[in-house]
C-alpha positions in Angstrom: -30.5 27.4 -3.9 -31.4 25.2 -6.9 -28.5 23.6 -8.8 -28.6 21.4 -11.9 -25.6 19.1 -12.5 -25.6 17.6 -16.0 -23.9 14.2 -16.0 -23.7 11.5 -13.3 -20.1 10.3 -13.8 -17.3 10.8 -11.2 -17.2 14.5 -11.5 -20.9 15.1 -11.8 -22.0 12.7 -9.1 -19.4 13.9 -6.6 -20.3 17.5 -7.1 -24.0 16.8 -6.9 -23.7 14.9 -3.6 -21.4 17.6 -2.2 -23.8 20.4 -3.0 -26.9 18.4 -2.1 -25.8 18.5 1.6 -26.9 22.2 1.6 -28.8 22.9 -1.6 -31.6 21.4 -3.9 -29.7 19.5 -6.6 -31.0 17.9 -9.7 -28.8 15.5 -11.7 -29.7 15.5 -15.4 -28.5 12.2 -16.9 -29.2 10.4 -20.1 -28.5 6.9 -18.8 -31.8 5.7 -17.2 -29.9 3.1 -15.1 -27.9 5.9 -13.4 -31.0 7.9 -12.9 -32.7 5.0 -11.2 -29.6 4.2 -9.0 -29.3 7.8 -7.8 -33.0 8.0 -6.9 -32.7 4.7 -5.1 -29.8 6.3 -3.2 -27.3 3.9 -4.7 -24.0 5.0 -6.4 -23.7 4.0 -10.1 -19.9 4.2 -9.8 -17.5 2.6 -7.3 -16.5 5.2 -4.7 -16.9 4.2 -1.0 -17.6 7.7 0.2 -20.2 8.3 -2.5 -21.9 5.0 -1.7 -22.0 5.8 2.0 -23.2 9.4 1.6 -26.0 8.4 -0.8 -27.2 5.6 1.5 -26.9 7.5 4.8 -26.8 11.3 4.4 -29.9 13.5 4.2 -29.3 14.8 0.7 -31.6 17.2 -1.2 -30.9 15.3 -4.4 -32.8 13.8 -7.2 -32.0 12.6 -10.7 -33.9 12.8 -14.0 -33.5 12.2 -17.7 -36.1 14.9 -18.5 -34.4 18.2 -19.6 -37.6 20.1 -18.7 -37.1 19.0 -15.1 -33.4 19.6 -15.1 -33.6 23.1 -16.5 -36.5 24.2 -14.4 -35.1 27.6 -13.3 -31.9 26.5 -11.6 -29.6 29.1 -10.0 -26.5 27.3 -11.5 -26.0 24.7 -14.2 -22.9 22.6 -13.8 -21.7 20.6 -16.8 -19.9 17.3 -16.1 -20.4 15.4 -19.4 -17.7 13.2 -20.9 -15.2 14.8 -23.4 -13.0 12.0 -24.8 -9.9 12.8 -26.8 -10.4 12.2 -30.5 -7.0 11.2 -32.1 -8.5 11.9 -35.6 -9.0 15.6 -34.9 -6.2 15.9 -32.3 -8.6 17.4 -29.7 -11.3 16.7 -27.2 -14.8 15.9 -28.5 -16.7 18.7 -26.8 -20.0 17.9 -28.5 -21.9 17.0 -25.3 -20.7 20.2 -23.5 -21.8 22.4 -26.5 -25.2 20.7 -26.6 -25.8 21.2 -22.9 -24.8 24.9 -23.2 -27.3 25.4 -26.0 -30.1 23.6 -24.2 -29.4 25.3 -20.8 -29.4 28.8 -22.4 -32.5 28.1 -24.4 -34.3 27.2 -21.2 -32.8 30.0 -19.0 -30.7 32.6 -20.8 -29.5 34.2 -17.6 -28.4 31.1 -15.6 -24.7 30.9 -15.1 -23.1 27.9 -16.6 -20.1 26.3 -15.0 -18.1 23.7 -17.1 -16.5 21.0 -15.0 -15.8 18.7 -18.0 -12.2 18.7 -19.2 -12.0 20.9 -22.3 -9.3 22.2 -24.6 -7.6 25.5 -24.0 -9.7 28.3 -25.6 -13.0 26.5 -25.4 -14.8 28.9 -23.0 -13.6 31.9 -24.9 -15.2 30.4 -28.0 -18.3 29.4 -26.2 -18.7 33.0 -24.9 -18.3 34.3 -28.4 -20.9 31.9 -29.7 -23.4 32.9 -27.0 -23.0 36.7 -26.4 -24.2 37.9 -23.1 -24.2 34.4 -21.5 -22.3 33.6 -18.3 -20.1 30.6 -19.1 -16.9 29.7 -17.3 -14.7 26.8 -16.5 -13.8 25.5 -13.1 -11.4 22.5 -13.2 -11.7 19.4 -11.1 -8.7 17.8 -9.4 -10.3 14.4 -8.4 -8.9 11.0 -7.9 -10.9 8.0 -9.0 -12.3 6.1 -6.0 -12.0 9.3 -3.9 -14.0 11.8 -5.8 -16.4 12.8 -3.0 -13.5 13.0 -0.5 -11.5 15.2 -2.8 -14.5 17.6 -3.1 -15.1 17.6 0.6 -11.4 18.3 1.2 -10.2 20.1 -2.0 -6.5 20.9 -2.5 -7.6 24.1 -4.2 -10.5 25.8 -5.9 -9.9 27.3 -9.3 -12.5 29.3 -11.2 -11.9 30.8 -14.7 -13.9 34.0 -14.0 -12.7 37.0 -12.1 -16.1 38.7 -11.8 -18.4 38.6 -8.8 -20.2 35.6 -10.4 -16.9 33.6 -10.4 -16.3 34.5 -6.8 -19.8 33.5 -5.9 -19.2 30.0 -7.4 -15.9 29.7 -5.6 -17.7 30.6 -2.4 -20.4 28.0 -3.2 -17.9 25.2 -3.5 -15.8 26.3 -0.5 -19.0 26.6 1.6 -19.9 23.0 0.8 -16.4 21.6 1.6 -15.4 20.6 5.1 -12.0 22.2 5.3 -11.5 25.8 6.3 -9.3 28.3 4.3 -9.2 26.4 1.0 -6.7 28.0 -1.4 -8.8 29.7 -4.0 -7.7 31.2 -7.3 -9.8 33.3 -9.7 -8.3 33.5 -13.2 -9.1 34.2 -16.8 -11.0 31.4 -18.6 -8.2 30.3 -20.8 -5.7 30.2 -17.9 -8.1 28.0 -15.9 -8.2 25.5 -18.8 -4.4 25.6 -19.0 -4.1 24.9 -15.3 -6.1 21.7 -15.6 -4.0 20.5 -18.6 -0.6 21.4 -17.2 -1.5 20.0 -13.7 -2.4 16.6 -15.2 0.6 16.7 -17.6 2.9 17.3 -14.6 1.4 14.3 -12.9 2.0 12.2 -16.0 5.6 13.5 -16.1 6.1 12.3 -12.6 4.7 8.9 -13.4 6.9 8.7 -16.4 10.0 9.7 -14.4 9.7 7.0 -11.7 8.7 4.4 -14.3 11.9 5.2 -16.3 13.9 5.0 -13.0 12.3 1.5 -12.5 13.2 0.4 -16.0 16.8 1.5 -15.4 16.9 -0.4 -12.1 15.3 -3.5 -13.6 17.6 -3.8 -16.5 20.7 -3.4 -14.3 19.5 -5.6 -11.5 19.3 -2.8 -8.9 16.8 -2.1 -6.1 14.2 0.2 -7.5 12.9 0.9 -4.0 16.3 1.9 -2.6 16.9 4.3 -5.4 13.4 5.9 -5.1 13.7 6.2 -1.3 17.0 8.0 -1.7 15.8 10.3 -4.4 12.6 11.1 -2.6 14.3 12.0 0.7 14.9 15.4 -1.0 12.0 17.4 0.4 11.7 19.2 -3.0 10.7 15.8 -4.5 8.9 14.2 -1.6 7.7 10.7 -0.8 4.5 10.8 -2.9 3.2 9.7 -6.3 6.4 7.7 -6.8 5.3 4.0 -7.0 6.3 2.5 -10.4 3.5 1.3 -12.6 2.8 0.0 -16.1 2.5 3.5 -17.4 0.1 6.4 -16.7 -3.4 5.6 -17.8 -7.0 6.1 -16.8 -9.4 8.8 -18.1 -7.6 12.1 -17.6 -3.8 11.8 -17.8 -3.6 10.2 -21.3 -6.1 12.5 -23.0 -4.8 15.6 -21.2 -1.2 15.1 -22.2 -2.2 14.4 -25.8 -4.5 17.5 -25.8 -1.7 19.6 -24.4 0.7 18.3 -27.1 -1.9 19.3 -29.7 -2.1 22.8 -28.2 1.7 23.0 -28.5 1.5 22.1 -32.2 2.9 25.6 -33.3 5.0 26.2 -30.1 8.6 25.1 -29.6 8.7 22.3 -27.1 10.3 18.9 -26.3 9.2 18.0 -22.8 5.5 17.3 -23.5 6.4 15.1 -26.5 8.9 13.2 -24.3 6.2 12.5 -21.7 3.9 11.0 -24.2 6.7 9.0 -25.8 8.0 7.8 -22.4 4.7 6.2 -21.7 4.8 4.2 -24.9 8.4 3.2 -24.2 7.4 2.0 -20.7 4.6 -0.2 -22.0 7.0 -1.7 -24.6 9.5 -2.6 -21.9 6.9 -4.1 -19.6 5.5 -6.3 -22.4 8.9 -7.4 -23.4 9.8 -8.2 -19.8 6.7 -10.3 -19.4 7.3 -12.1 -22.6 10.9 -12.9 -21.6 9.4 -15.4 -19.1 8.1 -17.4 -22.1 4.5 -17.7 -20.9 1.9 -19.8 -22.7 -1.0 -18.0 -21.0 -0.7 -14.5 -19.4 -3.3 -13.6 -16.9 -4.2 -10.0 -16.3 -5.4 -9.5 -12.7 -7.8 -6.5 -12.7 -8.2 -3.9 -15.4 -9.1 -1.1 -13.0 -6.5 1.6 -12.4 -6.7 1.5 -8.6 -8.5 -0.1 -5.7 -12.0 1.3 -4.8 -12.6 2.1 -8.5 -14.6 0.4 -11.2 -13.2 2.4 -14.0 -10.7 0.9 -16.5 -11.1 3.3 -19.4 -7.7 3.5 -21.0 -6.0 1.7 -18.1 -2.3 1.2 -18.8 -2.5 -2.6 -18.6 -4.7 -2.6 -21.7 -1.7 -1.4 -23.7 0.4 -4.2 -22.2 -2.3 -6.7 -23.2 -2.3 -5.5 -26.8 1.5 -5.9 -27.1 1.5 -9.4 -25.6 -1.3 -10.6 -27.8 0.4 -9.2 -30.9 3.2 -11.7 -30.2 0.7 -14.6 -30.3 0.5 -15.2 -26.6 -3.0 -15.9 -25.1 -4.2 -13.5 -22.5 -7.0 -14.1 -20.0 -8.5 -11.5 -17.7 -9.8 -11.6 -14.1 -12.0 -8.5 -13.6 -15.0 -8.9 -11.3 -16.7 -5.7 -12.7 -16.9 -7.3 -16.1 -20.1 -9.3 -17.0 -19.2 -10.1 -20.6 -17.4 -13.4 -21.3 -14.8 -11.6 -23.5 -12.9 -8.4 -23.2 -11.4 -7.2 -26.6 -11.0 -10.9 -27.7 -9.5 -12.0 -24.4 -11.4 -14.5 -22.2 -12.8 -13.2 -18.9 -12.3 -15.8 -16.2 -14.7 -15.2 -13.3 -13.3 -17.7 -10.9 -10.1 -16.5 -9.2 -8.9 -20.0 -8.4 -9.2 -21.1 -12.0 -7.5 -17.9 -13.2 -4.5 -18.6 -10.9 -4.2 -22.2 -12.2 -4.5 -21.4 -15.9 -2.1 -18.4 -16.0 1.6 -19.0 -16.3 2.3 -15.4 -15.5 -0.1 -13.1 -13.6 0.2 -9.5 -14.4 -0.8 -7.1 -11.6 -0.3 -3.4 -11.6 -0.5 -3.4 -7.8 0.0 -6.3 -5.4 -2.9 -7.6 -3.3 -3.5 -10.3 -0.7 -5.6 -12.2 -3.3 -2.3 -13.2 -5.0 -0.2 -14.1 -1.9 -0.5 -17.8 -2.7 0.9 -17.4 -6.2 3.6 -14.8 -5.8 6.0 -17.0 -7.9 3.7 -16.3 -10.9 3.0 -12.6 -10.3 4.6 -10.0 -12.5 4.4 -6.5 -11.0 6.6 -3.4 -10.7 4.8 -2.3 -7.5 7.3 -1.4 -4.9 5.2 -0.2 -2.0 1.8 -1.9 -2.2 0.0 1.4 -2.7 -1.0 3.8 -5.5 
């Protein structure tokens, strides 16, 4: 089977590598560096499993920037292009997805198009109305950064926003490429699939906000955060997972999804979704004030990435902390090995870790690491468990 995946980010590359174990897959990507990396069997993003699979597995995979090659009669077109949230319009910028749909249908009007990009509720319904007769549906991703391929090989569930035989065929395609048997599969309407993605990420944001507020309560009152969390999470209905306090939810999906969901609720009575968004702002305010209470001259930010085994720091929560600290006139320096520029948003990037440790009066780390064991007296973190 021939499959074209448009976009070589986390979602696109992980899906392409997954499917290329059994099918002929072409990645259509506008970034020539990513095209060259994939064709050289190197991962353009940090993900240990992707890096290993590209280097070692016998994949039927190639990448191109030429639409004529990408749309050369594929059996499926999978869209995985970026859709950033636009605060000016209060919605996702779906321009890349719309452009791909148009180009793909122009080349092959009968090819089913599967959207993996995050989109607003109602998008596929509108896309079908704009392109009568075309097969267009949404299948949400539930991936963790740094574990994208693993999460496709071992998916928690497969959701497809199409109840027809075509939707079932795509669900079978994804299940057949995974390693786990009997994967929970749900075929829904298109709009329901879009809502599943947004509500799932919003619930995760809510859980992050809950344990962060618990930590703020404990910190202000001089209590043990870990003891309280351990006691709360012994309830099996809550569970010992996704409960480690942080500087706030961040990254690529949670912030934009909660804001998009809030926008979808504009004319619907609600209070919970607004509270989740506001709680994240409050948490960052508290963290910044707590750091500043140490009266630092220079604050060092150790890593901008959201988690280990990731090179992505788009909208990472620590950036909000940095802005608040700098607004008070305190200098901020950054240690982030993935940065090549000497400055990051007007903050100096220090490439030598030893120099960074000496210069910073307070070192801000979302998660503890052995790299900081020799300067624990300088480290500010809310990490309780040394994990995500």
